N, C-alpha and C positions, 0 to 999 in steps of 0.2 A: 432529862428535862427538869428545869428548875421552875417552880411555881411562883408567880408574883400576883398577888391579889390587889387589884387597882380599882379605884372608884372615881366617878366624876358625874357632873350633872348631865342629864340627857338633852344637851343643847348643841348648837352648831359648832361651838368652839372645839368640841371633842370629836368631830367627825374624822380628823386625821388618824386618831387612835383606831377607829373602827375600820378605816380603809387598810391600815397596816395589819390588823388582825385578820381581815378577810383575805388579804394577800398572802397570809402565812409568813409574814416578815419576821415576827418574833419566834415562831416555831422553828424557822430555819436556823436560828441562833441558839436553839435549845431552851427557849423560854416559853413556858406555858402561862401566857398572860391572861388572867381571868378577870374580865371587865365586869364591873357592877355599876349599873345606873343608880345614882342617888338623887332622886328628885327633890328630897328635902334640903339639899344644898350643903353649904360649908359647915354649919353647926352639926349636922348629922355625920358628915365625913370626919370631922375632928373627933367625935366620939368613937367612931369605928376605928380610927387610928389608935386611939388610946387603948381600946380593948383588943387591938391587934386582929380585928376582923378584916381590916385592910392593911396591906403592907405599904401601899403607895396611894396618894390621892392627887388628882389634878384639881387644885383648890384655890379659892380666892385668897389673894395675898394678905389682905388685912385680917381676914378671919383666922388664918393659920398662925400669923404673927401673934395675934392676941392670945390664941390658945397655947402657943409655945411659952409665952410669958406666964400663962397660968399653970404651966407644968406639964404640958403635953410632950412626951419623950419622942419628938419628931424633929426632923431637920429638913430645910429647904435645899433641894438638889440643884434647881435652876429656875429661872423665869420661863414660863410657857407662852404667855401672851403679854407682850411688853406694853401694848397700848392700853389706855385707861378703859375701864368698863363704864358704859353709858347706862345709867339707871333712869328708868322712867318713874316719875312720881304719879301714882294713880289714885283716883277716887271713884266711888260708884258712878256708873254712867248716868244715873238719874239725878244726881246731886245738882243743886243750883249753883254751887260755888264754881267760880271760874279760875281762881287763883289759890295757890297753896296757902297763902297767908290767911285766907278765910277759914282754914281748918286747924287753927292753932290748938283747939281743944279736942281734936280728933284722936281716935285710937289708931295705932299702927298695926296692921297685920304683918306678922313676921313668920318666916318658915321655922326657924329655931332661934333660941337665944345663942348669941355668938355667930350667927349667920350674917351674910352681907346685908340682907334686908333689915336686920336688927341694927348692925353697926352703922350703916349709912343713914339710918333715921336720925342718929345723933348729929351727923354732919349736916343733914338737911335742917334740923332744928337750929343749929349754930348759924347756918346761912340766913335764917329768918329772925334770929334774935330771940328765939323761944327759950323758956326756962327748961333746962334739961331735966330737972327734978320732977317736972310735971308730965313727962312723957309716959304714956301707957300703951300696953301691947296686947295683942290677941294672937295666940299661937295657932298657926294654920297648917304647918308642915309643908305643904306643896303649893304650886301655882293654882291647882284646882281648888285647894282649900281656901286660898285667897279669894277666888271667884265667889265661892259660897259666902265667905265672911262679909265681903263688900256688898254682895247682892242682898244679904239679910241685915245689913247695917250693923253688924257686930263690930266692924272696923270701918274707918273712913279714909285711911291712907295706906298705900302699899307700894314699896319700892321693889322693882324687878328689872331685869335686863330689858332694855327698851325695844329691841327687835323681836324678842320672843313673846312679848305681850301685844305686839301690833295687831295680830288677828282679833284679840279680845277687845282692843280699842275700836277696831273697824266694825265690830259687831255691836258697839254701843254698850257693852257690859262694863268696861272701864272707861273713864275719862282721864286722859293724860294732861296733867296740869303744868308740868315742866320736866326738864331732865337735869340730872346732876352727875358729873363724871368723877370717878375716883382720881385723887391726885397721886396715883401710883399705878404700877402695872397690874393688869387684871388678875392673871392666874399664875401660879407657880406649881411646880411638881415637888411634892414633899414625900418623904419616906420615914418610917419608924426607925429609931436607932438600932433596934434588934435586926431589922431587915438590912440596914446598912452594914452592920458588923458581920452578918452571915452571908450576904449576897452582893457585896460591893461590885465585884466584877460583872455580875449579871445586870445590875442596875446601870452600869456604864454602857453595856450593849443595848439595853432598853432605851436609854436616852439617845444614843447614836441613831437608832432606828426612827424614833418619833421625830427627832430633829430633821432627819432626811425627808420625812413625809410632810412636816410643816413647811419646810423650805420650798417644796414644790406645790403645795396645796392650792395656792391662789392662781397658779398657772394651768391647772387642770382644765381642759376644754369643757365648756358649759358647766363649770362648777357652780355658778350662780343658780342655774336651773335645778341642778342636783340637790343643792342645799334647800332650795325653796320647796321642792317636792318632798324631801325627807322630813322637813320640820313644819310643813303646812304654812309656809310664808310666801309673801309676794316677791317676785323676782327683783323688783325695784328696791325693796327694802334690803334684800340680801346683797345687792350690788353696793348699797350705801355701807352696809356692815363690812363688806370686804375691803372697801376703801379705807375704813377707819381702823381695821384690825391688823396688827403686826405681831406675828409669831416671833419667838426668840429662843436662843440657846444660851443666853448670857446668865451669869449668876446675879443674884440680888445685889444692888449697889448700896453703899453707905448712905448716899443721899436719899434713897428710898426709905431706909429705916429711920433716918432723921425726920422725914416728913410724917411717917406713921406715928412716931413718938410725939411729934409736935401736935398733930391733929387729935390723937387719942387722949393725950394728957389734957388738952384744952377742954374736952367734954367729959373727962372723968372715966373713960372706958378702961384705962390702965392705971395702976397705982405706982408703977416704976417704969423707967425708960430702959430699953433693951439695946444691947450692942449687936452689931452684925454677926460677930463670931458666935453668939449664942443661938443664932437662928439657922445658920447654913452649914452644909457639909459639901465640900468640893469633891465630886467623883472625878478621878483622872480621866481625861479625854482618851478615847480609843484612837488608834492610828487612822481610822477612817474619818474621824472628826477633825484631826489636826491639819 
């Protein structure tokens, strides 16, 4: 049995992994897949990959690309969710402001530096023509931390996945001012270079299994009700999310890397542009996938 330590956010995107684990699909292939929920998100997962506390992460595309540029010895194995991530732009529920533009001087709550909530704040600022140099941040670690920060007015803006925050909006704790979609695929599967060199064949089997589960995921009977129950969401919101979400087994495209280079360079997040071959590692497809 070969151990693979994998992490991901405790959100609906990763339910296929849990279904496969519960079914013993990895175990049948000799893989001890040890899943770790990482509620702090991409910034935390990037650190866990660097310290090799994780072998693999199901991680935001933009966050891991930025961290690979910064020296993270990790490579992207494939795209996991090809559709863009829809971020909600949230303010305290009691705030009088009705538009994001009214909060130009507001502080952003972010889970971690280098996380999606951090990186997307720059794209939001660019959308509204704000001075990037003036952005300020409050580190909150998790969604619960953001609830505390906005409720206590320690921060006035917070970006997080639109559907996972819907219950908090419904309760009036957050006010959603707008949404902003990533101009690239939401999630990729990335592995440390040490894991790739030592366990390449096992990683290939792992990808074959999860791709089989994601291919069937949206056709599971009553999957909308299952997701709603599991993550305390409304069925109607889950149905919208299912319509928007496209899982993938493709590799990252050159056009995607070009777009990340363009957007990140424009707001000063990266100091050099990166080529596709610096980011990816192609695991040979198994017979089952071909």
